[in-house]
C-alpha positions in Angstrom: 0.0 0.0 0.0 1.3 3.5 -1.0 0.2 6.0 1.6 0.1 9.8 0.7 2.6 11.5 3.0 1.8 14.9 1.5 -1.1 17.2 0.8 -3.6 19.4 2.7 -5.3 16.5 4.4 -2.2 14.9 5.8 -1.1 15.2 9.4 0.4 12.9 12.0 -3.0 11.6 13.1 -4.0 10.8 9.5 -0.7 9.0 8.9 -1.2 7.0 12.0 -4.8 6.1 11.0 -3.5 5.1 7.5 -0.9 2.7 9.0 -3.3 1.1 11.5 -6.0 0.7 8.8 -3.5 -0.9 6.3 -2.2 -3.3 9.0 -5.6 -4.1 10.3 -6.9 -5.0 6.8 -4.1 -7.6 6.5 -1.7 -5.9 4.1 1.9 -6.5 4.8 3.7 -3.4 3.4 3.2 0.4 3.7 5.3 2.7 1.6 5.6 6.5 1.3 7.2 8.9 -1.2 10.2 11.2 -1.1 10.7 14.9 -1.7 13.0 17.3 0.2 12.2 20.7 -1.3 8.6 21.4 -2.4 9.6 23.5 -5.4 6.8 24.5 -7.9 7.3 21.5 -10.1 6.9 19.2 -7.1 4.0 21.2 -5.6 1.9 20.7 -8.8 1.7 17.0 -8.1 2.6 16.6 -4.4 1.8 19.8 -2.5 2.8 20.7 1.0 2.9 19.7 3.7 5.4 16.9 2.7 6.5 14.5 5.4 10.1 13.3 5.0 10.0 9.5 4.5 12.5 8.3 7.1 11.1 10.5 9.8 7.6 9.4 8.9 8.4 5.7 8.7 10.1 5.9 12.1 6.9 7.4 13.5 4.8 4.7 11.9 7.1 1.9 13.1 6.2 2.8 16.6 2.4 2.6 16.0 2.5 -0.7 14.0 3.7 -4.2 14.9 4.2 -6.4 11.8 3.8 -4.1 8.9 6.8 -3.7 6.6 7.7 -0.1 5.9 9.2 1.3 2.7 10.0 4.1 0.3 8.5 4.4 -3.2 10.9 5.8 -4.0 13.6 7.7 -2.1 15.5 9.9 -4.5 19.1 8.7 -4.1 21.1 11.8 -5.3 19.4 14.1 -2.8 21.4 12.7 0.2 25.0 11.8 0.8 25.2 8.0 0.4 26.6 7.4 3.9 23.7 9.4 5.4 21.3 7.4 3.3 22.9 4.2 4.3 22.8 5.1 8.0 19.2 6.3 8.0 18.0 3.2 6.3 20.1 0.8 8.5 19.0 2.5 11.7 15.3 2.5 10.7 15.5 -1.2 9.8 17.2 -2.0 13.1 14.8 0.1 15.2 11.7 -1.3 13.4 12.9 -5.0 13.9 14.0 -5.5 10.3 10.9 -4.2 8.6 12.4 -1.8 6.0 12.1 -2.0 2.2 14.3 0.6 0.6 12.9 1.6 -2.8 15.1 4.0 -4.7 15.0 6.1 -7.8 16.9 8.8 -9.7 14.2 11.6 -9.4 12.6 13.9 -12.0 12.0 17.4 -10.5 14.5 19.7 -12.2 13.7 22.7 -9.9 14.1 20.5 -6.8 17.5 19.3 -8.0 18.5 22.9 -8.5 17.3 23.9 -5.1 19.4 21.2 -3.5 22.5 22.0 -5.6 22.5 18.5 -7.3 23.2 18.4 -11.1 20.1 17.1 -12.8 22.0 15.8 -15.8 24.2 13.6 -13.5 21.4 12.0 -11.5 21.8 8.6 -13.1 25.5 8.3 -12.6 25.2 9.7 -9.0 22.5 7.1 -8.3 24.7 4.2 -9.4 27.7 5.5 -7.4 25.6 6.2 -4.3 23.9 2.8 -4.3 27.3 1.1 -4.6 28.5 3.2 -1.6 25.4 2.3 0.4 25.9 -1.4 -0.1 29.6 -1.0 0.8 28.6 0.8 4.0 26.0 -1.9 4.9 28.8 -4.5 4.7 30.2 -3.0 7.9 27.8 -5.0 10.0 29.4 -4.0 13.3 28.4 -0.4 12.8 25.4 -0.2 10.4 23.7 -3.5 11.4 21.9 -3.3 8.1 21.0 -6.9 7.8 19.3 -7.9 4.6 17.5 -4.7 3.7 15.6 -5.3 0.4 16.7 -2.8 -2.2 14.0 -2.1 -4.8 15.1 -0.1 -7.8 12.4 2.1 -9.5 12.4 3.5 -13.0 10.4 2.4 -16.0 13.2 3.2 -18.5 15.8 0.9 -19.9 18.3 2.6 -17.6 16.1 1.7 -14.7 15.9 -1.9 -15.7 19.7 -2.1 -16.1 20.1 -0.5 -12.7 17.7 -2.9 -11.1 19.6 -5.9 -12.5 23.0 -4.5 -11.5 22.3 -3.1 -8.1 18.8 -4.2 -6.9 17.0 -7.0 -5.3 13.8 -6.1 -7.1 12.6 -4.0 -10.0 9.9 -1.6 -8.9 8.1 -0.1 -11.9 5.5 2.6 -11.2 1.9 2.8 -12.5 2.1 0.9 -15.8 -0.2 -0.9 -18.2 -0.2 -4.6 -18.2 0.8 -4.9 -21.9 3.8 -2.6 -21.3 4.8 -4.7 -18.2 4.6 -8.0 -20.1 7.1 -6.6 -22.7 9.3 -4.9 -20.1 9.4 -8.2 -18.1 11.0 -9.8 -21.1 13.6 -6.9 -21.3 14.4 -7.4 -17.6 15.1 -11.1 -18.2 17.2 -10.4 -21.3 19.2 -7.7 -19.5 19.9 -10.1 -16.6 21.1 -12.7 -19.1 23.3 -10.1 -20.8 24.8 -9.0 -17.5 25.2 -12.6 -16.2 23.2 -11.8 -13.2 20.0 -13.2 -11.6 16.7 -11.7 -12.7 15.6 -9.4 -9.9 12.2 -9.9 -8.3 9.3 -8.0 -9.8 7.5 -5.6 -7.3 5.4 -3.1 -9.2 3.4 -0.2 -7.8 0.1 0.0 -9.6 -2.9 2.3 -9.4 -6.0 1.6 -7.3 -9.0 3.3 -8.7 -12.3 1.4 -8.6 -15.0 2.4 -11.0 -18.6 1.4 -11.5 -18.1 0.8 -15.2 -15.3 -1.1 -16.9 -12.3 1.0 -18.1 -11.3 0.0 -21.6 -8.6 1.1 -24.0 -4.9 0.5 -24.4 -4.0 3.2 -21.9 -5.8 1.6 -18.9 -3.4 1.3 -16.0 -3.1 -1.9 -14.0 -5.4 -1.5 -11.0 -7.8 0.9 -12.7 -11.4 -0.2 -13.4 -14.1 -2.3 -11.9 -13.4 -4.5 -8.9 -13.4 -7.5 -11.3 -10.8 -5.8 -13.5 -8.5 -5.0 -10.5 -8.7 -8.6 -9.2 -7.9 -9.9 -12.6 -4.9 -7.5 -12.8 -3.6 -8.8 -9.5 -3.9 -12.4 -10.8 -2.1 -11.5 -14.0 0.7 -9.8 -12.0 1.2 -12.9 -10.0 1.5 -14.9 -13.2 4.1 -12.5 -14.4 6.1 -13.3 -11.3 5.3 -10.4 -9.0 5.7 -11.5 -5.4 4.6 -8.1 -4.0 2.3 -5.5 -5.6 2.0 -2.1 -4.1 -1.4 -0.4 -4.5 -1.5 3.3 -5.0 -4.9 5.0 -4.4 -3.7 8.6 -5.1 -4.9 9.6 -8.5 -3.5 13.2 -8.7 -6.0 15.4 -6.9 -4.5 16.8 -3.7 -8.0 17.1 -2.2 -8.1 13.3 -2.2 -5.8 13.5 0.9 -8.8 15.0 2.8 -10.9 11.9 2.1 -8.8 8.9 3.1 -11.9 6.8 3.9 -12.6 6.5 0.1 -9.2 4.8 -0.4 -9.8 2.7 2.8 -13.0 1.4 1.4 -11.3 0.4 -1.9 -8.5 -1.3 0.1 -11.1 -3.2 2.2 -12.8 -4.5 -0.9 -9.6 -5.8 -2.3 -8.5 -7.3 1.0 -11.8 -9.1 1.5 -11.8 -10.8 -1.9 -8.2 -11.3 -2.9 -5.9 -13.9 -1.4 -2.6 -15.3 -2.6 -4.3 -18.7 -3.1 -6.8 -17.5 -5.7 -7.0 -20.0 -8.5 -5.5 -19.1 -11.9 
């Protein structure tokens, strides 16, 4: 489940209620997004207030018991790699090994400029920083990182290559199923070319229930009638997805004032979908 950690309806109490609702419905993973400076390009999609992910997840770790906690995705070039490594390792340790670190290169040019990070170098910096993070985690006496899952986001060919080279899972965001079928083949081919194992598939999909079927080639996975969404989840399992993150935020910041609408959709999915559904 991807929880909005931004927008006019978000505050500590709402975040706590989100976490307890998600855990209570039986979901096993809660993820939040990352921005540091809410520059105009960020604010168009994810307006203030924006709760920093590591601080937020630390807060939510204390009000949950079994729920895994993750980032979808932390923007790697925004932080020194040793700071990123330590925050992630400490959060994982303090939460009892519940962290999933989803990472990406970022997209907001104005935010990069505000932070003094060269936008054009973000891919190279991400690769270098991730290697440094893994090297830091190897110091088990200090970082105590354990086996933190590293999910690499990015729907581009570069994102696929990065997931194969540096990740435990590939974490594509809000895609169509036809696109994902083809991309899954590219992921396998890239792993073969690199002589590396194929990373796990852990997509983040939309969650938007509608009364009438959504048709057309641009329909996102997770968008449509309840029957369509359940069929999408079955198809994702057949494609090899061991985890699917549901994202109920569909672009209107006012949605953050109405979390119960998303909770009702989650409850419907939780009540009718189990990993043992027949294929």
